[in-house]
N, CA and C of each residue as an Amber inpcrd file, in Angstrom:
protein
   444
  52.2950000 149.7480000 126.4800000  53.5500000 150.6340000 126.6420000
  53.4790000 151.5290000 125.4210000  53.5130000 152.7730000 125.8790000
  53.5070000 153.9410000 124.9210000  54.8100000 154.3610000 124.4540000
  55.1800000 153.8700000 123.3230000  56.4890000 154.1490000 122.7120000
  56.7580000 155.7160000 122.6630000  55.7470000 156.5240000 122.1730000
  55.9150000 157.9450000 121.9450000  56.2330000 158.6090000 123.3210000
  55.5820000 158.3000000 124.3750000  55.6650000 159.0080000 125.6170000
  57.1790000 158.6430000 126.1410000  57.4980000 157.3820000 126.0370000
  58.8750000 156.9180000 126.3430000  60.0070000 157.7400000 125.6140000
  59.8720000 157.7460000 124.3770000  60.8520000 158.5000000 123.5340000
  60.9740000 159.9760000 123.8820000  59.8140000 160.5520000 124.0420000
  59.7680000 161.9500000 124.4120000  60.3980000 162.2280000 125.7890000
  60.1760000 161.3550000 126.7530000  60.8860000 161.4180000 128.0670000
  62.3910000 161.4400000 127.9430000  62.8160000 160.3400000 127.1490000
  64.3380000 160.0550000 127.1270000  64.9750000 161.3340000 126.2660000
  64.1990000 161.7550000 125.2760000  64.8950000 162.8710000 124.4890000
  64.8620000 164.0750000 125.4100000  63.8670000 164.3300000 126.0090000
  63.8260000 165.5330000 126.9370000  64.9860000 165.5150000 128.0080000
  65.0580000 164.3870000 128.6650000  66.1990000 164.2890000 129.6070000
  67.6030000 164.2350000 129.0820000  67.7690000 163.8060000 127.8310000
  69.1300000 163.9710000 127.1550000  69.4430000 165.3750000 126.7750000
  68.5530000 166.0850000 126.1800000  68.7140000 167.3660000 125.6670000
  68.5720000 168.4950000 126.7050000  67.8910000 168.2970000 127.8000000
  67.7830000 169.3120000 128.8090000  69.0100000 170.0170000 129.2760000
  70.0610000 169.4840000 129.4340000  71.1950000 170.0540000 129.9660000
  71.8420000 171.1370000 128.8530000  71.4880000 170.9630000 127.5980000
  71.9370000 171.7100000 126.5690000  71.0060000 172.9000000 126.1120000
  69.9870000 173.1670000 126.8890000  69.0870000 174.2560000 126.4910000
  69.8280000 175.5330000 126.7030000  69.3610000 176.4900000 125.7610000
  69.9130000 177.8390000 125.7340000  71.3440000 178.0550000 125.5410000
  72.0310000 176.9600000 125.0310000  73.4060000 177.0930000 124.5330000
  73.5460000 176.5050000 123.1780000  74.6770000 177.0480000 122.5740000
  74.8190000 176.5230000 121.1410000  75.3050000 175.1010000 121.1270000
  74.4720000 174.2620000 120.5190000  74.8390000 172.7360000 120.5300000
  76.0800000 172.6090000 119.7270000  76.8650000 171.7730000 120.3150000
  78.2230000 171.4590000 119.8490000  78.3630000 169.8120000 119.7030000
  79.2520000 169.4870000 118.8300000  79.5540000 167.9260000 118.5990000
  79.7640000 167.2350000 120.0130000  80.4290000 167.8390000 120.9580000
  80.7830000 167.3680000 122.1510000  79.4550000 167.0610000 123.0190000
  78.4850000 167.7820000 122.7100000  77.2100000 167.7280000 123.3460000
  76.4800000 166.4630000 122.9020000  76.5520000 166.2830000 121.5170000
  75.8200000 165.1550000 120.8730000  76.6350000 163.8530000 121.3450000
  77.8720000 163.9690000 121.3780000  78.7300000 162.6740000 121.9700000
  78.2580000 162.4670000 123.3570000  78.1570000 163.3830000 124.0990000
  77.7030000 163.1650000 125.5430000  76.2640000 162.5300000 125.6390000
  75.4070000 163.0070000 124.8700000  74.1330000 162.4150000 124.7520000
  74.1720000 161.0740000 124.3400000  74.9650000 160.6710000 123.3600000
  74.9270000 159.3980000 122.7400000  75.5690000 158.3940000 123.8630000
  76.5500000 158.9120000 124.6010000  77.1970000 158.1160000 125.7540000
  76.1120000 157.7660000 126.8020000  75.1520000 158.7640000 126.9710000
  74.2340000 158.6730000 128.0740000  72.9650000 157.9310000 127.5960000
  72.8160000 157.4500000 126.4170000  71.5180000 156.9010000 125.8990000
  71.2670000 155.6020000 126.8170000  72.1900000 154.7630000 127.0630000
  71.8320000 153.4730000 127.7360000  71.2960000 153.8240000 129.0290000
  72.0090000 154.6090000 129.8590000  71.5690000 155.0150000 131.2300000
  70.2340000 155.7470000 131.2020000  70.0330000 156.6340000 130.2960000
  68.8500000 157.4310000 130.3440000  67.6480000 156.5610000 129.9390000
  67.8030000 155.6950000 128.9590000  66.6290000 154.8740000 128.6930000
  66.1870000 153.9220000 129.8650000  67.2590000 153.3200000 130.4570000
  66.9120000 152.5390000 131.6430000  66.2550000 153.3950000 132.7740000
  66.7770000 154.5350000 132.9950000  66.1610000 155.4060000 134.0810000
  64.9110000 155.7520000 133.8380000  64.7090000 156.2550000 132.5340000
  63.2220000 156.7180000 132.0690000  62.2460000 155.5210000 132.1470000
  62.6990000 154.4640000 131.5510000  61.7620000 153.2720000 131.7210000
  61.3510000 153.0180000 133.1280000  62.2360000 152.8670000 134.1110000
  61.8510000 152.5890000 135.5060000  60.9640000 153.8180000 136.0490000
  61.2660000 154.9660000 135.6300000  60.5970000 156.1570000 136.1940000
  59.1660000 156.2210000 135.5530000  58.9820000 155.6690000 134.3290000
  57.5860000 155.7790000 133.6360000  56.7800000 154.4790000 134.1280000
  57.4250000 153.3630000 134.1520000  56.5730000 152.0900000 134.2660000
  56.8830000 151.3940000 135.6320000  57.7560000 151.9010000 136.5940000
  57.9060000 151.4640000 137.8610000  58.4540000 150.0680000 138.0070000
  59.1120000 149.6810000 136.9650000  59.7440000 148.3470000 136.9930000
  61.0570000 148.3930000 136.0480000  62.0160000 147.4250000 136.4180000
  63.1600000 147.2660000 135.5900000  62.6470000 146.6030000 134.2180000
  63.1180000 147.0380000 133.1480000  62.9820000 146.3880000 131.8840000
  63.3680000 144.8780000 131.7550000  62.5280000 144.0310000 131.2610000
  63.0580000 142.5760000 131.0460000  62.1410000 142.0560000 129.9710000
  62.5620000 141.0030000 129.4380000  61.8380000 140.3420000 128.2260000
  61.7430000 141.1570000 127.0150000  60.4600000 141.2880000 126.5260000
  60.2590000 141.9830000 125.2700000  60.4020000 143.6390000 125.6830000
  60.4310000 143.9490000 126.7710000  60.5660000 145.4020000 127.0790000
  62.1760000 145.7440000 126.6680000  62.9920000 144.7920000 126.8250000
  64.4990000 144.9620000 126.3490000  64.5340000 145.3500000 124.8890000
  63.6940000 144.5440000 124.1310000  63.5910000 144.8430000 122.6830000
  62.9760000 146.2180000 122.4260000  61.9390000 146.5670000 123.1460000
  61.3490000 147.8900000 122.9980000  62.3900000 149.0270000 123.3180000
  63.2730000 148.7520000 124.2970000  64.2830000 149.7820000 124.6660000
  65.3390000 149.9810000 123.5900000  65.6900000 148.6980000 122.9160000
  66.6690000 148.8510000 121.9800000  66.1210000 149.5420000 120.7250000
  64.8430000 149.3820000 120.3770000  64.2480000 150.2200000 119.2940000
  64.2610000 151.6980000 119.6410000  63.9440000 152.0320000 120.8220000
  63.8740000 153.4790000 121.1960000  65.3290000 154.0760000 121.1480000
  66.3380000 153.3030000 121.5120000  67.8020000 153.6900000 121.4640000
  68.2320000 153.9780000 119.9800000  67.7390000 153.0260000 119.1320000
  68.0450000 153.2470000 117.7470000  67.3730000 154.5330000 117.1950000
  66.0700000 154.8080000 117.5840000  65.4020000 155.9220000 117.0630000
  66.1830000 157.1740000 117.6540000  66.5180000 157.1920000 118.8610000
  67.1120000 158.4430000 119.4930000  68.6040000 158.6290000 118.7990000
  69.2600000 157.4460000 118.5920000  70.5890000 157.4900000 117.9360000
  70.5140000 158.1210000 116.5160000  69.4020000 157.7540000 115.7920000
  69.2000000 158.3620000 114.4610000  69.0510000 159.8860000 114.6070000
  68.3490000 160.2950000 115.6340000  67.9540000 161.8280000 115.7610000
  69.3650000 162.4050000 116.0760000  70.1750000 161.8730000 116.9250000
  71.5120000 162.4610000 117.1810000  72.3990000 162.3920000 116.1100000
  72.4000000 161.2910000 115.2300000  73.1410000 161.2810000 114.0340000
  72.7780000 162.3560000 112.9890000  71.5070000 162.5900000 112.8800000
  70.9860000 163.7070000 112.0320000  71.4300000 165.0530000 112.5770000
  71.4560000 165.2180000 113.8470000  71.7190000 166.5200000 114.3770000
  73.2790000 166.6930000 114.1440000  74.0820000 165.5270000 114.4250000
  75.5950000 165.6860000 114.0960000  75.8610000 166.0910000 112.5700000
  75.0240000 165.5120000 111.7490000  75.2200000 165.8190000 110.3600000
  74.9830000 167.1770000 110.0340000  73.9060000 167.7020000 110.6100000
  73.6040000 169.1630000 110.5580000  74.7960000 170.0960000 110.9620000
  75.4390000 169.6650000 112.1060000  76.4640000 170.5390000 112.5680000
  77.7280000 170.4380000 111.8830000  78.0190000 169.2210000 111.3580000
  79.2220000 169.1330000 110.6480000  79.1780000 169.4590000 109.1000000
  78.1740000 168.7290000 108.3930000  78.2270000 168.9390000 106.9840000
  77.5480000 170.1720000 106.5950000  76.5100000 170.7130000 107.2540000
  75.8610000 171.9330000 107.0040000  76.4380000 173.1000000 107.7320000
  77.2810000 172.8420000 108.6320000  77.8430000 173.8640000 109.6230000
  76.7290000 174.6890000 110.3210000  75.6310000 174.0100000 110.7360000
  74.4460000 174.5930000 111.2370000  74.7920000 175.1190000 112.6560000
  74.0700000 176.0940000 113.0570000  74.1980000 176.5660000 114.4060000
  72.7730000 176.4110000 115.0590000  72.8870000 175.6380000 116.1350000
  71.6040000 175.1550000 116.7430000  71.6720000 175.4330000 118.1490000
  70.5210000 176.0810000 118.6720000  70.2860000 176.5700000 119.9980000
  69.0150000 176.0000000 120.4360000  68.7630000 175.1710000 121.3360000
  67.6080000 174.6900000 121.8330000  66.9600000 175.6760000 122.7400000
  65.8230000 176.0650000 122.4730000  65.0460000 177.0970000 123.2820000
  64.1730000 176.4550000 124.2550000  63.4840000 175.3750000 123.9180000
  62.5190000 174.6740000 124.7680000  62.3750000 173.3560000 124.3310000
  61.8920000 172.5070000 125.4360000  61.5980000 171.0310000 125.1770000
  60.2050000 170.7960000 125.8120000  59.4110000 170.0610000 125.1930000
  58.0790000 169.6640000 125.6940000  57.2170000 170.8900000 126.2440000
  57.2230000 171.8740000 125.4600000  56.5230000 173.1460000 125.7780000
  55.0650000 173.1440000 125.6770000  54.3250000 173.1770000 126.7570000
  52.8580000 173.2180000 126.7540000  52.4390000 174.5720000 126.3640000
  51.4390000 174.6280000 125.3820000  50.9680000 175.7910000 124.7850000
  49.4450000 175.8270000 124.7190000  48.7960000 176.9120000 124.8270000
  47.3830000 177.0870000 124.5950000  47.1000000 178.3850000 123.9030000
  46.1290000 178.2790000 123.0440000  45.6920000 179.4650000 122.3130000
  44.3190000 179.3550000 121.9670000  43.7090000 180.4870000 121.6620000
  42.4040000 180.5800000 121.1390000  42.3930000 181.1100000 119.6550000
  41.5540000 180.4480000 118.7670000  41.2920000 181.0320000 117.4750000
  39.9480000 181.0950000 117.0900000  39.5670000 181.8080000 116.2690000
  38.1110000 181.8770000 115.7710000  37.9760000 181.3110000 114.4050000
  37.1270000 180.3890000 114.3930000  36.7350000 179.6000000 113.2220000
  35.1750000 179.8170000 112.9520000  34.8800000 180.3630000 111.8740000
  33.5260000 180.4880000 111.5050000  32.6100000 181.1900000 112.6400000
  33.1700000 182.2920000 113.1870000  32.6320000 183.0590000 114.3120000
  32.5640000 182.2940000 115.6630000  33.1250000 181.2070000 115.7790000
  33.2380000 180.3310000 116.9530000  34.6220000 180.3980000 117.5030000
  34.8870000 180.5940000 118.8610000  36.1070000 180.6220000 119.3980000
  36.3890000 179.2010000 119.7880000  37.6660000 178.7480000 119.4000000
  38.1680000 177.4910000 119.7490000  39.4230000 177.4780000 120.4290000
  39.4630000 176.6530000 121.5300000  40.7030000 176.6890000 122.2500000
  41.5240000 175.5040000 121.7640000  42.8430000 175.8170000 121.5770000
  43.6920000 174.8240000 121.1390000  44.8320000 174.6200000 122.1710000
  45.0780000 173.3650000 122.5180000  46.1170000 173.0340000 123.5430000
  47.1030000 171.9580000 122.8600000  48.2930000 172.1110000 123.1800000
  49.2060000 171.0550000 122.7350000  50.5690000 171.1700000 123.2970000
  51.4530000 170.3190000 123.0230000  52.7080000 170.1630000 123.4670000
  53.6340000 170.4120000 122.2480000  54.5570000 171.2720000 122.2810000
  55.6280000 171.2990000 121.1000000  56.7150000 170.6580000 121.6550000
  57.2790000 169.6360000 120.9190000  58.3020000 168.7460000 121.2260000
  59.6030000 169.5020000 121.5990000  59.9210000 170.4130000 120.6410000
  61.1690000 171.1090000 120.6960000  61.0890000 172.4290000 119.9800000
  61.5970000 173.4900000 120.3710000  61.6160000 174.7410000 119.7120000
  63.1840000 175.1530000 119.7260000  63.7840000 175.2460000 118.5820000
  65.1640000 175.7540000 118.7450000  65.4200000 176.9760000 117.5730000
  66.5110000 177.5470000 117.6730000  67.0270000 178.3780000 116.7180000
  67.8810000 177.5920000 115.8060000  67.7230000 177.5340000 114.4730000
  68.4650000 176.8060000 113.4860000  69.1190000 177.8540000 112.5040000
  70.2480000 178.1030000 112.5720000  70.8610000 179.1800000 111.7490000
  69.9930000 180.5520000 111.9620000  69.7740000 180.8100000 113.1330000
  69.0950000 182.1080000 113.3980000  67.5540000 182.1080000 113.1680000
  67.0940000 181.1240000 112.6770000  65.4900000 180.9480000 112.4270000
  64.9540000 180.1200000 113.4150000  63.6570000 180.4590000 113.8660000
  62.9420000 179.4950000 114.7750000  62.5790000 178.3250000 114.0290000
  62.7240000 177.1640000 114.6920000  62.3870000 175.9990000 114.1870000
  61.5090000 175.1660000 115.1420000  60.4480000 174.6430000 114.6800000
  59.5270000 173.7640000 115.5680000  59.6140000 172.4000000 115.1640000
  60.0300000 171.5200000 116.1250000  60.2580000 170.0560000 115.8320000
  59.1690000 169.2200000 116.4170000  58.5340000 168.3600000 115.7470000
  57.5930000 167.3490000 116.1960000  58.2460000 165.9520000 115.9440000
  58.6170000 165.2410000 117.0460000  59.1430000 163.9450000 116.8260000
  58.0260000 163.0420000 116.5580000  58.1720000 162.2600000 115.4160000
  57.2020000 161.2850000 115.0850000  57.6240000 159.8420000 115.4890000
  56.9120000 159.2170000 116.2450000  57.2550000 157.8340000 116.7330000
  56.2810000 156.8720000 116.3230000  55.0980000 157.2180000 115.8180000
  54.0880000 156.3040000 115.4440000  53.8510000 156.3940000 113.8890000
  52.8530000 155.6470000 113.4220000  52.4660000 155.6240000 112.0090000
  51.7160000 156.9530000 111.7840000  52.0280000 157.5550000 110.6540000
  51.2680000 158.7540000 110.1140000  50.7970000 158.5040000 108.7910000
  49.4780000 158.7450000 108.5570000  48.9730000 158.5020000 107.2120000
  49.2470000 159.7570000 106.3880000  50.0420000 159.5060000 105.2520000
  50.6090000 160.6600000 104.5850000  49.5370000 161.5340000 103.9550000
  48.2840000 160.9220000 103.6610000  47.2170000 161.7420000 103.1710000
  46.5040000 162.5740000 104.2190000  46.7040000 162.2240000 105.3720000
  46.1290000 163.1010000 106.4650000  47.0770000 164.1880000 106.9840000
  48.2010000 164.3330000 106.3950000  49.0890000 165.4870000 106.7470000
  49.1810000 166.4750000 105.6150000  49.1110000 167.8380000 105.9870000
  49.3620000 168.8520000 105.1120000  50.3630000 169.7840000 105.6840000
  51.0770000 170.4410000 104.7240000  52.1680000 171.3160000 105.1350000
  51.8970000 172.7130000 104.6090000  52.0490000 173.6090000 105.5450000
  51.9950000 175.0840000 105.0900000  53.3590000 175.6710000 105.3790000
  53.9660000 176.2720000 104.3810000  55.2490000 176.9200000 104.4430000
  55.1690000 178.2640000 104.9800000  55.8810000 178.3520000 106.1360000
  55.9220000 179.7030000 106.7260000  57.3810000 180.2200000 106.7060000
  57.4740000 181.4320000 106.3030000  58.8540000 182.0710000 106.0530000
  59.6460000 181.8590000 107.3980000  59.3300000 182.3480000 108.5530000
  60.0480000 182.3960000 109.6480000  60.2100000 181.1210000 110.4520000
  59.2860000 180.1240000 110.1670000  59.3090000 178.8130000 110.8600000
  59.4050000 177.6940000 109.8320000  60.1110000 176.6260000 110.3170000
  60.3590000 175.5080000 109.5560000  59.7400000 174.2860000 110.3950000
  59.0420000 173.4300000 109.6930000  58.6070000 172.1870000 110.3910000
  59.5650000 171.0210000 110.0190000  60.1460000 170.4280000 111.0700000
  61.0350000 169.2880000 110.8950000  60.4510000 168.0550000 111.6420000
  60.2310000 166.9790000 110.9280000  59.8810000 165.6840000 111.4910000
  60.9760000 164.7440000 111.3870000  61.1370000 164.0610000 112.5030000
  62.1470000 163.1200000 112.6290000  61.4550000 161.6980000 112.5350000
């Protein structure tokens, strides 16, 4: 059972109705109220069966993870008075770059792109273990990287 795929599926379904509009507290609350239904629906959709046994524990862990994301979002809206507009979710991108005179094609999926206080923000939801020594950050003026 792939926790990452499941989390991404649920987040995409929860946030999709709020694309291209300014995110408000009422939207966060609506998503929070919909977590139980959406996790069950997405589980059945992905795994073609109703959750039972240890899968119920798995779903509770996923719900906690998503609740933490929503709480963080709520905090940004209330305490920081942030303005957030979701531009895209699960965006597939492809590009070519040249490295040492060799063209390399790069493919990937960006979990979320939004406007955060008027600046483009790229979000990568982390649901697995990440080795901190294998991650490097480059600060870009117009782009911020946010990991949940």
